[in-house]
N, C-alpha and C positions, 0 to 999 in steps of 0.2 A: 461633302455640308455645304448645308443653306447660310443666307445670308440675312440674318433678320433685318423688321423693317427699322426699329432702334440704328442698328450698324450702319444698316445705308445713310437713316439719316445726319446719326454723325461722320460717316465720309463723306457725305456732300457737305459737309459745314465746314469741314474740312479744308474741304476745296476751293468753297468759295472763302473762306478766310483768308487762305494762302494767297486766292488771285488778288482780293483786296489790298494783300499789304504788300504784295508784288506791285498795282497798278500804283497804290501810294508812293510807295519808292521813286521809283520809277517817274512822278508824275513830280514830284519834288526835286528830283536831282536834273531833269528837263527843266523846270521854271526856272535854279538855280543857274543853273549854266547859261539859259538867254534871260536870265537880270543881267550877269557879269558879261555878257558878249556883248550884247546890242542896246542896252543902257548905263554904258558903264560910266555917267556922268551923275547918271537918278540915284538917291540911293533912298529906293522904293519904301523899306525899313524903318530908315528914318524919318521920312516924309509922311508913314502913316503915325508915328509917334507921334508926329507934332501935327494931327487932325485933319491932315488935308484927304479930305472923301475921296478926291478925284482919283489919286494914289492910291487909297485900298480900291476901289473897285474895279479901276483897271488893272491891276494887280491880279486879284480874283478870277476875273473875264480871263487874264490870259492861265492860270492855273484850274481853273473851270477849261479852257480847249484844250490846253495839254492832255488833261484829263481824259477829254472825249476821244483825243487821237491816243494816249496810250490803249483806252478800252477796247478801240477797233481794232488795231493793228495784234494788237494779245488775242482777239478774238477770230 
C-alpha cells in the first residue's frame, strides 16, 4: 500500500506538533523547578505583575536557555 503525499505531510505535521508539545511541557516544568529551587526568595511572577522589566527579561532568558537545552537533548 502506498503512502500518499498528503498522508506523509499529515504524519510529519503530527510528529512536529507532538515534538513541540513535549518540548514545551519539559521546558516549562524545568523552568518551574529552576524557579523554586534556585530562586526561593524571589517571586518572578509577582515582580512581573508589578512591572519589573528586568525580572521579565531574566525569566524569559532562562526559559529560552531551557528550551534550547531541551531541544538539543531531545534531538
